[in-house]
Each structure stands twice: as C-alpha cells, then as structure tokens.
N, C-alpha and C positions, 0 to 999 in steps of 0.2 A: 181463304186463312186458315181455315179450320177441317183437319181431315178425318173423314168418317174412316174408322176403324182404327185410329193413328195413336188416338188418345195422348192428349187431345187433337182434335179431329180438323184435318185441313185438305186441298186435294184440289182438282180438276185439269180441264184442258191446259197445257202447261204453257204460260208466259216468260219464255224463255230469257236469263237476264245476260247479257253478254260482259263475260268475263277479258276484260282487257288487265294482261299482266303489265303494270308498269316498273319505275324504276324503287318505287315506297309500295312495291307489291299489287294485288289483284282487287282491283275497284270497282264497284258496278251501283246501279242506283234503280230505282221503280219508282217517280214520282206520284204516280196516282195515288201509292201508299204512302210515302215519307218514307220509302224503306230503303238503307245503303248498305255495303257490304264490301268491306275491305280485308284484306289479307297481307298480317304485316310480315316480313323477312323471315321471322322463324317459325312461318306455316300457322301462324294464331287467325282464325278467321274473327273477323268482327261484325258483327250486327247491330241495327237499330231500326224502331221505326219509332217517327217523330209525330207528339201527340198532342199539339201545342193547350190544347184547354187540358191537362192536367198540373198539378202545382208538386206530380211526383217525379219518378224515375225508376223502373224495374229493372235490376241486372243480376245476369246469373252467369257463372263461368260452369260448361256442360264439360264431362270427360267423357268419350266415345267407348266407355268401359264400364262393366258393370258383372254380376255375378255369376254371368254365364261365360265369362272369360275367365274363370279362374279354375285350376286345376282342385279336382277332390279333396286335395291335404290341405290346400290353402281357401277351401269353401265359407266366407262369410268374410274376406278381408277386403274389398271394395267398400264394404259398412264401416269394417273397425277402423279402415281410414278416415271415412267420413266423420266418424264421430269424434276421430284424435284430432282433425285439422280443427277443431274448438277451442283445444284444449292450450294453447299457447304457441305462439313462434317464438324465434328469437329475440323481438324486441317488445310484445305484447305477452302477460299473463293471459288466461280466461277470464279470469275478472274485467283485467282491462277491456278488453274486445266487451264482454258485457256491457261495462259501462258507457263505453263509447259511443255504441249503437243506441243504449237506451237516452244517451243526453244529447242527441240527434232525433230521436222520436222514431228510431227506422226498425225495420223488420229483418231479422237474420235468421236464415234455414238453409236446411240439403236434407239431400232424401237420397239414396240407391234405388237401382231397377233393375231387371236382367240385363238392360245394355247399357246405362247411362251413368253417369254420380254428376248430380249437381249441385253449388254451391250459389246460393242467391240472395238477393239484399233486394230493399226497396225501400226508400229516402225521400224526405221533399228535393226536388231539384237543386235547392241551395246546398244541400247539405252532400249534391255528389262525390265531391272529393273526399271528404270523410268517409263514406261508405265504402267507396272504392279502393281506398287507400287499407282499408282493415279487408275486407275481402282478397284483393289481392295478397296482401300479407299472409294472411290463412292459409291460401291456397298454393303459394310458394317457397313460407318458409315456417314448416314445420318442423317443432323440437323430438316429435315421438319420445318425450320423458319415460323415462321406465317406471318413478310412480305415479305417472300419470296412465301408461299403459294398464298398468296393473286396477287399476280404479275402475276404469271405463271397461275393460274387459269385465268388471262387478255387473256392471252397468247393462252391459250386452246379454249377458247371461241373465238377468231377471227379465230384459224385452222377449228373450227367445222364453221363457217360463209364460211370460204375456199370454204369445201369441199359443203356447201349447193348453193355456185354460181358457180361451175362448173359440168355442165350437166351432164357428162362421168360417174363422180363419182358419183352424185347422182340417178341417175339411177340406178347404183349397189349396190346401198347401201340401197334404196327404194325395191329392185327387193331381195336381202339377206333379207332383215326386213319382208317379205312377205311370201318367199319361206321355212323360218324356223320361223314361226312365234308363238309367243307363245316360243321360246326356248332362251337361253344367246347365241346363236351359231348367231341368227339373229341380235343381241342387235349391235351397230357400235361400232367399237375397244373407237372411241373418248370420247364416251359418249353425254350425252345432253347436253344441256343449263341447265337443270333442275337438272339432277343429278352432275353436275361438279360442279352445283351453289352450292350444299349442302355437297361436300367433305370439311372434316376438319382435324386437327393434329391428332387428336385422331385416323377417320380412315386410314389415311397414314401409322403411326406408328401401328398402328394392322396388315392390310395389311402385309405391310414391315416385322414385325416377324410371322407373320403366314407360308408367303409361301419362305421366302428371307432362306432358313436351307440348310445343306448338303445334306437331301435326294430327295430335290427338285430342285438340282442345277446341272448344268453340265460346265466346263470348258473347252474349244477346244483351242488348238492352232496348226497353219501351217507355217512352214516357215523353216530358217535356226539355227532349236535348237538341244541344246540337250534335252531328253525326262527326265532322271536321274534328273537332274542339274534345270530345269524346274519344274519338280514334288518337288520336295526341297524347291524353293521359292515360288512357290502356296501354300505349305503345313506352310509354317512361316507365310505367310501373312493371311491364311483362318483358323488357328490354332482353332482362338477363336468361328469360324461359330458353333452354335446349330447343333447337329443332328437331325431327324428324319426322317419320313418316307415321300413316295413322296406324292402329293397329291391325294385323291381317285378319283376312275370312275368317269367318271362323265355318266348323264344320256343320252342315244343316241337321239338325235332329229328326229321329224317325218316330213320330207319333205311337203307342201302344195303347190299344182297346183292350185294356184289363179291366176287368172287375174286383173292385177290392172292397171287403167286407172287414172293418175296423171297430171292434167290442168295446165300448168305453161305458160299463154299468151308471158313472158317476152322471149320465148325460139323461135328463127327462126329453128331450126330443131327439128322432132320430137325423142327421144332418146327410143331404144328397147332393152330390154335387155329381151333372151327366154330361158328357160335351163330346166335341166331334172334332177332327182337325179343321183350321178356316185357314183364310188367302194370309198373305205376308202383307206387310204393311202398305205396301207400294203396287199393289195386287188392283188390277184398272179395276176387278169386280168389286170392291171395297164400298162403290155405293149401293149396289144392289145388294150386299151380305150388309150392309149397318140397317137400310130399312128390313129386312129380315129380320134382324135383331130388333127392332124396335116394335115390328108387328107383332115377335113374339112374346119376348117377356120385356122388354124396354122402357117398360111404363107403369101407370096406374090402368091405361086404358086397353093394355096388352093382353092378348089372348092368356096364358098365362095367369097373369092376375086376376081379372075377370074370373077367369073359369078355376081355377083352384083355392084362391082366396075368397073371392064375392059370392060365386055362385055355390062351394060347394063348404067352405070354411076348414080345410082342409091343413093351412098354412098361415102365419104369419107374414113369413116373408118367403117371395116365391119372385125370382127375377132371372133373366139372360144376359148375360156380358161378353164382351171380345176383347180376347188379350192377343194383337198381331205385332210382330217382331219382324226382324229386317229380313226370314230369310222362311219366315213359319208362322203360324197362329193357330189359335183355338177361340171355340165358341161354347161355353161348358153355360147350364143352366143351373141356379142351386135352388133349394127347397128346405126346410125346419117341419116336421112333422112327427106325432107318435108314434111308434113301433109299430102301431094295429095299423097305419093306414100308409105306412111309405111306403109297400110294393102299389097299390093304389095311385097315390102321387108319379109314381116313375110311369104307371100305364097312361095316367094323363098326360104327362110330357109327352110320352112317344105317342099319343094320340093327335096332340097338335105336330108334332112331327110329318106324322102322315098327313095330316089334313093342310099343311103349309105345299108337300108333295103333290099331292091328286089335285089339289082347287086352286087355281089363281085368285089371289087377294082382290077383294072387290074395290072398285073406285073411291069408294069413301075411306076407307080404311087406308088405302094407298095413300090419297090425300094427307090423310092424319097423322099417318107415320113419317109423311116427308114435312110436314109443318110442325110436326115435335123436333124432326135432326135441325131443321132450318132455324126455330128457335134457341136451340142448343148451341149454334154457330153465333149467330147474331150475339145472344147475350154473354157469350164467351168473350166477344170483342171489347166488351166494354170494361174490360180487367188488361190492364196494363202487365201486370204478372201473366196472363195467358196471353197476351200477344208475345212475351216475350221468350215462354219456353216454348211457342208454336212456331216463332222464328227459328231458333235452335235445331228443333226436330225436323223442319223442313229442311233445313243444309243440313242434317246427319241423314235423312232418310232418301228424301229426293234431292237434295242439288239444285232445287228452284225453288220459286215463290209464288203464292196464289192467293188472287183474291177473294172475298167471300163471296162475291159475284160469279166467278168463276167455279168456287164451289158449289152453291147452289143452283148453277145452271147446269150442274152433272148430277146432283139430286132429283132435279125434276125432270132429266130425261129418263131417269129409270121405268120401266115400265112393269105391268102385273106380271109376264113373260118372264121377263128376268129375272125376277124376284122367286118364282115357282121354279124355274130351273136352276138357281142357288141353292133351292131347299132339296131338291131330287141330286144338285151333288154332294151337300153335305150330310145328309142326313141318310148315309147309310149303316144297316145294323152291324155288318163288321166293320166298323168306325168308332162304333159310341162307345165310350168308356165311361165307369159309373166307379165311385166312392160313394159307400153308407157309412157313416159314423154315429154310433148311439149304442143304445141297448139292442142286442141285436138278438138275442135270445128268440130262435124260431123263425126267423126271418132268410129265407134264401133267393139268392137269385142268379137263374141264368142265362145264358147268351140267348137260349130260346126265347126270353118272356121280351127279349130287346128290338123285335121285329119293329119296321115301321111303315 
C-alpha cells in the first residue's frame, strides 16, 4: 500500500489490474482491498477505497503538475494558483466556502509540491454531496479576481519571509537550489519575491486552463462510500471539464556536488545539509534504500542520532531523509550545531557513510529497521486521508496498486548485502554535496575532507 521512498510509501511485486475500456470509460477493481478505478470520457481518473468501518470520506483532486513544471519566469505560479482557488468561485465567495465547510465539520486543505498540486477535503460520509460540490466548484470555477490576487500576493510574500527566517527550512532550500542547479526541480515551490511579484491574472488563468484538465488530473477518495454512486456524482460535477493529454515528460536534472558556505551571522547555530543522488520513486532498489536511510538517520535508534546526539551531545536535531521524484531523487542528512563543532559533525556523518559501505549491518539492526518501516506503513493505513493520497500517488507514479502485504514482503526480502551495496553506490565522495548556513567565521570545507 505504501511505497518506501515515495512519501508516502508504497510498492511491491505488482499485482497488475486489468484496465478494460468500455463505453463509460476504463474500469477495474481490486476486491481484496475494496479498491476501484474508473476513467471518465474526458480522461479524469476516479479512484476509491471503501472503508466501511469509518464514518468519514477523504477526497482529493490531484493535478499532475508542480513547481518543477514551471519556467524560471513563472516560478511559484503553481503555489499561487493553489492559494487563489480558495479565494472564491463564480458562485461562492471565500467566506461562503469557509462557512459551508465549517457547517458540516469538514476539513478543507491543499498543498503544492515539486510534482503535484492537491486540493483535499474530509467530511462525514453523509455530507459528501456538499463537500464534493464545494471541492469541484473551487477546482473548476476560480475567478482570480484582481483585488484577491493582490491580497494573496502579499500573503505569499509573507510566507516566503517565514521560510527565510527559519534556518532549518532555509538550509534545505539552499541545498536544493545548489544540488539541482539550473533546473526547475531546484527552484523554490513558493517562488521568489521577484517572480511572485510579477504574476498576474492572465498568467493564473493561463496556467489553470493548461494544467487543470481531465488527462492531467486524478480524483481519489477513501472512506465509507460506494464507488459507483461516487463516480456518478464526480462525473456530474466534472462533466464540463475539458479532456487533453497529461503533461509531457520533463527533462531529468543532473545533480551538482557543490560545497556552499552561506554566512548568516544572526544565527546561533550552523545548519548542515549533506546529501547525495538517490534512486527515483519507482526504482526497484527503493526498499533497500529506505532501509539504508532508516539505519542511517531515520529515527531515534538510528546511527546518526545515537552517535551525534546521544553519545556526543553535538546536536539537538540530526536526521536523514529521502526526496524521491519521477526521474531522480536525493538522500540528505541534516544537523544543527555550533560553529566550532560543525566540521566535527560533518566528519561524523562521513564516518557513518564509510561504516555502511565497509561493513554489512547486523541482523538485529536490520530487523529493527524493517520493523520500523513496517510499523510506519501499517499505522499510515489507519488514516483515510493517507490512503486517499497513496491511491493517487500510486496511480500517478506506478499506474498500478499494491497491498500492504506485498510491500512488507518486499521489505522483508532485503538482506544486509543489498543495503551495503546501496551504501557503496550512493556514498561516493565526488557525488557528495554540502551546504553550511550560519555564523561561519573561520569555517572552511574542501572536497578533500569529504572522503568516505
């Protein structure tokens, strides 16, 4: 159900679903999971997972377009459009949208990522007609009124300032921009003060018209619902949605192993991001990579946490995580420490890289990492919102669906040798990128120090 490395995670040996196109579109089902898939005539894919024990339904409209699909001049427009869809439609004001959702106790939200935009709502199953009507109206009928654009521009500019004032967020942003230098994947999701400042009504309408069409969207739902009745309701609301092909394939970025030292005297700590290229979201090695990440810095029992925080007291926060995308990815280690200890922390991170390359992990540590991953997966299955999101991501990235048992079997099949091989593949000194942010007086870091 959930894919290691895909965030949320899912995967396993595929149980392919037969997609048989009929007069009403493409339909398929997986009875073991109460999962159904229907493709409407305009190309919109509707997915559902029935969970009879719940009183609620989580629904999401997913646009297969995010910040990496933007030109440099339009950086931030995906996120701007996401904000503007809450500002009113042809028949609803922003206040009416908020009041209708509050009146049914529903939760309405949205987010923009590098590769998707999602608008989602969760409500009691008896209120699905109202929640669906509001969600569809927002997605299909935005007005992009000029006064609203100017107000929301100010809100987004303040949001950008928040990130610039948050050293943890800022160092990750600087690392990403350097790691994917010159490619849209490295551009900030929020955009910049300059790009957001020049986006206007014409660009917003153009983006909405180009990206919000049937072939570039997925509608997923999970909870107490009947698929056939739900598809009928979705088809009625989205019948006027234009068709069209999905967004064309994007050029894959080339990672850049740069060393960036950014001095910011206002910070008390030095923020460290150290990362390497990693497999794409669908890569068959994703299970071994997830176990490697878990052992390295994926929790309180991880090597980085135990060594750098618990044994040496050099950092409050230290962890590793993965960012997998359609055609590439990276694995990044973060730590915050004092300027005088920054290079020592870098050396300790590299020492853990070296240990993972030179020696296979022990049986107990391997079992613990697998159990941690399995626990995360099964706990995620208890949320209808997580299941809704996972359905959409599996459709968009894998074009097939997996059960939790399949994923767990793939995790269990990973051995220590595979994890060591992955460490040897990833932790090559010439591929390591580092960003340091903070009061860096006297701190120097050269490529020669990154040997592992």
